C-alpha positions as CSV (number, residue, x, y, z in Angstrom):
1,Q,-61.7,-14.1,66.6
2,C,-60.4,-17.6,67.6
3,K,-61.0,-18.8,71.1
4,K,-59.0,-21.4,73.0
5,K,-60.5,-24.9,72.7
6,K,-61.6,-26.4,75.9
7,K,-60.4,-29.9,76.9
8,I,-62.7,-32.6,75.5
9,T,-64.2,-35.0,78.1
10,E,-66.7,-37.9,77.9
11,N,-69.4,-35.4,79.1
12,D,-69.1,-33.7,75.8
13,F,-70.7,-36.6,74.1
14,T,-74.1,-35.7,75.3
15,S,-76.2,-33.8,72.8
16,G,-77.9,-30.7,73.8
17,A,-81.0,-29.2,72.2
18,G,-80.1,-26.7,69.5
19,E,-76.7,-28.3,68.7
20,K,-76.1,-28.4,64.9
21,R,-74.3,-31.0,63.0
22,K,-73.4,-31.5,59.3
23,L,-74.2,-34.9,57.9
24,I,-73.6,-36.4,54.5
25,Q,-76.8,-36.9,52.5
26,P,-77.6,-40.6,52.2
27,T,-77.8,-40.3,48.5
28,S,-74.2,-38.9,48.4
29,L,-72.9,-41.9,50.3
30,K,-73.3,-44.0,47.2
31,D,-71.6,-41.5,44.9
32,P,-68.9,-43.4,43.0
33,K,-66.5,-40.4,43.4
34,L,-66.9,-40.5,47.1
35,E,-66.5,-44.3,47.2
36,N,-63.3,-43.9,45.1
37,L,-61.9,-41.2,47.4
38,K,-62.6,-43.4,50.5
39,Q,-60.8,-46.4,48.9
40,V,-57.8,-44.2,47.8
41,L,-57.5,-43.0,51.4
42,V,-57.8,-46.6,52.8
43,D,-55.2,-47.9,50.4
44,W,-52.9,-44.9,51.3
45,I,-53.1,-45.6,55.0
46,N,-52.6,-49.4,54.5
47,K,-49.5,-48.8,52.3
48,T,-48.1,-46.2,54.8
49,L,-48.5,-48.5,57.8
50,K,-47.7,-51.8,56.0
51,A,-44.4,-52.2,57.9
52,E,-46.3,-51.9,61.2
53,H,-48.8,-54.6,60.1
54,I,-51.7,-52.3,60.5
55,V,-54.5,-52.8,58.0
56,I,-57.8,-50.8,58.0
57,Q,-61.0,-51.5,56.1
58,S,-63.3,-48.6,57.2
59,L,-62.5,-44.9,57.6
60,E,-65.3,-44.5,60.1
61,E,-64.7,-47.7,62.2
62,D,-60.9,-47.9,62.3
63,L,-59.8,-44.3,63.0
64,Y,-62.0,-43.1,65.9
65,D,-59.8,-44.5,68.8
66,G,-56.6,-42.7,67.7
67,L,-54.4,-45.8,67.1
68,V,-54.2,-45.4,63.3
69,L,-53.8,-41.6,63.4
70,H,-51.1,-42.0,66.1
71,H,-49.1,-44.3,63.8
72,L,-49.7,-42.1,60.7
73,L,-48.4,-39.1,62.7
74,A,-45.3,-41.1,63.8
75,R,-44.6,-42.5,60.3
76,L,-45.4,-39.3,58.2
77,G,-44.4,-36.6,60.7
78,N,-41.7,-38.4,62.5
79,V,-43.4,-37.4,65.8
80,K,-43.3,-39.6,68.9
81,L,-46.0,-38.9,71.5
82,D,-46.1,-40.1,75.1
83,V,-49.6,-41.7,74.8
84,E,-51.0,-45.1,75.3
85,E,-50.5,-47.3,72.3
86,I,-53.8,-49.1,72.8
87,A,-56.6,-47.0,74.3
88,L,-59.6,-49.3,75.2
89,T,-61.7,-47.0,77.3
90,G,-63.6,-44.0,76.1
91,S,-61.7,-41.6,78.3
92,S,-58.3,-42.9,77.3
93,Q,-59.3,-42.7,73.6
94,L,-60.2,-39.1,74.1
95,R,-56.9,-38.3,75.8
96,K,-55.0,-40.0,73.0
97,L,-57.0,-38.4,70.2
98,E,-56.6,-34.9,71.8
99,A,-52.8,-35.3,72.0
100,V,-52.5,-36.7,68.4
101,M,-54.8,-34.1,66.8
102,K,-53.2,-31.2,68.7
103,E,-49.9,-32.2,67.0
104,L,-51.6,-32.9,63.7
105,D,-53.3,-29.4,63.7
106,K,-49.9,-27.9,64.4
107,M,-48.2,-29.7,61.5
108,L,-51.1,-29.0,59.2
109,G,-50.8,-25.2,59.9
110,V,-54.1,-25.0,61.7
111,E,-54.2,-22.2,64.2
112,D,-55.2,-23.3,67.6
113,S,-58.9,-23.0,68.1
114,C,-59.7,-21.6,64.7
115,P,-62.7,-23.2,63.0
116,I,-61.8,-26.3,61.1
117,K,-63.7,-29.2,59.6
118,W,-62.7,-31.8,62.1
119,D,-62.1,-32.0,65.8
120,V,-61.6,-34.7,68.5
121,K,-65.3,-35.1,69.2
122,L,-66.2,-35.6,65.5
123,I,-63.5,-38.1,64.9
124,H,-64.3,-40.0,68.0
125,N,-68.0,-40.1,67.0
126,K,-67.0,-41.7,63.7
127,D,-68.1,-38.7,61.7
128,L,-67.2,-39.7,58.1
129,L,-67.2,-36.1,56.8
130,A,-64.8,-34.9,59.4
131,T,-62.6,-38.0,59.0
132,I,-62.3,-37.5,55.3
133,H,-61.5,-33.8,55.6
134,L,-58.7,-34.6,58.1
135,L,-57.2,-37.4,56.0
136,V,-57.3,-35.3,52.8
137,A,-55.5,-32.5,54.6
138,M,-52.9,-35.0,55.9
139,A,-52.4,-36.5,52.5
140,K,-51.9,-33.1,50.8
141,A,-49.5,-32.0,53.6
142,F,-47.4,-35.2,54.0
143,Q,-47.7,-36.8,50.6
144,P,-48.7,-34.2,48.0
145,E,-47.9,-36.5,45.1
146,L,-50.7,-38.8,46.1
147,N,-53.2,-38.9,43.3
148,L,-56.5,-38.0,45.1
149,P,-59.6,-38.1,42.9
150,P,-60.4,-34.5,41.8
151,N,-63.7,-32.6,42.1
152,V,-65.3,-34.8,44.7
153,K,-68.4,-33.0,45.9
154,I,-71.0,-34.2,48.2
155,D,-74.3,-32.9,49.5
156,V,-74.5,-32.3,53.2
157,V,-77.5,-31.5,55.5
158,T,-77.3,-29.5,58.7
159,V,-79.4,-31.0,61.4
160,E,-80.4,-29.5,64.7
161,V,-80.8,-31.7,67.8
162,S,-84.3,-31.0,69.1
163,L,-84.3,-33.6,71.9
164,F,-82.0,-33.8,74.9
165,S,-81.1,-37.3,76.1
166,P,-78.8,-37.3,79.1
167,G,-76.1,-39.9,79.5
168,P,-72.9,-40.7,77.7
169,A,-73.3,-41.2,73.9
170,C,-71.4,-44.5,74.1
171,L,-74.8,-46.0,75.2
172,T,-76.6,-44.6,72.2
173,H,-74.5,-44.1,69.0
174,F,-70.9,-44.9,70.1
175,S,-70.7,-48.7,70.4
176,G,-66.9,-48.8,70.4
177,C,-66.2,-47.6,73.9
178,L,-65.8,-49.8,77.0
179,T,-68.7,-48.9,79.3
180,N,-67.9,-50.8,82.5
181,P,-64.7,-49.4,84.1
182,G,-64.8,-52.2,86.7
183,E,-64.5,-55.0,84.2
184,D,-61.2,-56.3,82.7
185,P,-60.5,-54.3,79.6
186,I,-59.7,-57.4,77.5
187,E,-63.0,-59.1,78.6
188,Q,-64.8,-55.9,77.4
189,L,-62.8,-55.9,74.2
190,L,-63.7,-59.4,73.3
191,K,-67.4,-58.4,73.5
192,L,-66.9,-56.0,70.6
193,E,-67.0,-56.7,66.9
194,A,-64.1,-58.7,65.4
195,T,-62.5,-55.8,63.6
196,K,-61.8,-54.0,66.8
197,V,-60.4,-57.1,68.4
198,N,-58.1,-57.6,65.4
199,T,-56.9,-54.0,65.5
200,V,-55.7,-54.5,69.1
201,K,-54.2,-57.9,68.2
202,K,-52.2,-56.3,65.4
203,A,-50.8,-53.6,67.6
204,I,-49.7,-56.1,70.2
205,L,-48.3,-58.4,67.5
206,H,-46.2,-55.5,66.2
207,F,-44.9,-54.9,69.7
208,V,-44.0,-58.6,70.0
209,N,-42.2,-58.9,66.7
210,Q,-40.2,-55.7,67.4
211,N,-38.8,-57.4,70.5
212,M,-38.3,-60.8,69.0
213,A,-36.5,-59.6,65.8
214,S,-33.1,-59.8,67.4
215,L,-33.7,-63.5,68.0
216,G,-34.7,-64.0,64.4
217,L,-38.2,-65.0,65.4
218,Q,-41.5,-63.6,64.1
219,V,-45.1,-64.3,65.3
220,A,-47.8,-64.4,62.7
221,D,-50.6,-66.2,64.6
222,M,-50.9,-64.9,68.2
223,D,-53.6,-67.4,69.2
224,K,-51.5,-70.5,68.2
225,Q,-47.8,-69.6,68.4
226,F,-48.0,-68.7,72.1
227,A,-49.7,-72.0,72.9
228,D,-46.6,-74.0,73.9
229,G,-45.1,-71.2,76.0
230,V,-41.7,-71.1,74.2
231,I,-42.1,-67.7,72.5
232,L,-43.7,-66.3,75.6
233,L,-40.7,-67.2,77.7
234,L,-38.3,-65.8,75.1
235,L,-40.3,-62.6,74.9
236,I,-40.3,-62.1,78.7
237,G,-36.6,-62.7,78.7
238,Q,-36.1,-60.0,76.0
239,L,-38.3,-57.5,77.8
240,E,-36.9,-58.1,81.3
241,G,-33.3,-58.3,80.1
242,F,-32.4,-61.8,81.1
243,F,-31.7,-65.1,79.4
244,I,-33.5,-68.3,80.4
245,P,-31.1,-71.3,80.2
246,L,-32.4,-73.8,77.6
247,V,-32.0,-76.6,80.1
248,D,-34.8,-74.9,82.2
249,F,-37.5,-75.4,79.6
250,H,-38.2,-77.4,76.5
251,L,-37.4,-75.4,73.4
252,T,-39.4,-77.9,71.2
253,P,-42.1,-79.3,73.6
254,A,-43.5,-82.6,72.5
255,N,-46.5,-82.8,74.8
256,D,-48.8,-80.8,77.0
257,A,-46.8,-81.5,80.1
258,E,-43.8,-79.8,78.6
259,M,-45.8,-76.7,77.7
260,V,-46.9,-73.7,79.8
261,G,-50.1,-74.9,81.4
262,Y,-52.5,-72.0,81.2
263,I,-52.1,-70.8,77.6
264,V,-51.6,-74.3,76.1
265,S,-55.3,-74.5,75.4
266,Q,-55.0,-71.6,73.0
267,D,-57.3,-69.5,75.2
268,V,-57.5,-66.2,73.3
269,A,-58.6,-64.2,76.3
270,A,-55.7,-65.6,78.5
271,T,-53.2,-65.0,75.7
272,L,-54.4,-61.4,75.2
273,K,-54.4,-60.7,78.9
274,V,-50.8,-61.8,79.4
275,L,-49.5,-60.0,76.3
276,Y,-51.5,-56.9,77.0
277,A,-50.0,-56.8,80.5
278,L,-46.5,-57.1,79.1
279,F,-47.3,-54.5,76.4
280,R,-48.6,-51.9,78.9
281,K,-45.6,-52.4,81.2
282,H,-42.8,-52.3,78.6
283,K,-44.3,-50.0,75.9
284,R,-43.7,-47.1,78.2
285,N,-40.0,-47.8,78.1
């Protein structure tokens, strides 16, 4: 009999003695059929989200925070959820994943709380086996014509945790979460690997271009194109609903004095902080 799932929290990332997990045998990770399946899924995701300028490279590293799954759900299932677009902290990633996967399970015909091959905890822990099971189910449901490699079989091993190590797993095997809630989230983000920074940049860039499209403008390089302050002023005007008279600023600034002072140095952190603040304020609307 199926029981109701409890809400997932960061405390659930501690591993208790006796807990069992299924892992892919290391020898199977190099199986050409598995590699082919992974590449087909990566290509499928990138093609599906091409219009949103989202590109992934790794199933394990690029799906755990819920951003890509959220966009896939919106694109394939035409579902809009009231969740954060960019979840930087572990707790916000869990909330987002739980909302996204609850809707996905419903659309995939999975009965609430019945045993399945994926869950919020596994996806957030970058479990490759669970991630592939979920993506294959999504591909079959939303795009059945997709040519998935047939007869992909892998060896798995069931391991039992014999040692108990207290403390959140983000300090041990989850390097993607932000561990210091008192620190600026962008400063924490910039300490992570480049792929995670680029994922956030792409999401913000998509937001910027959505709001600049009516002006016939598009931003391709966030670090450089905001340096003179022009696009930033135009973006703020679009978001806040007002027009800044052209006589009040230089549309084609010729020197530093005519540019916005703080971001003129192409300071990546400063640019991200300003755009992230605008993103959080206006994405809700």
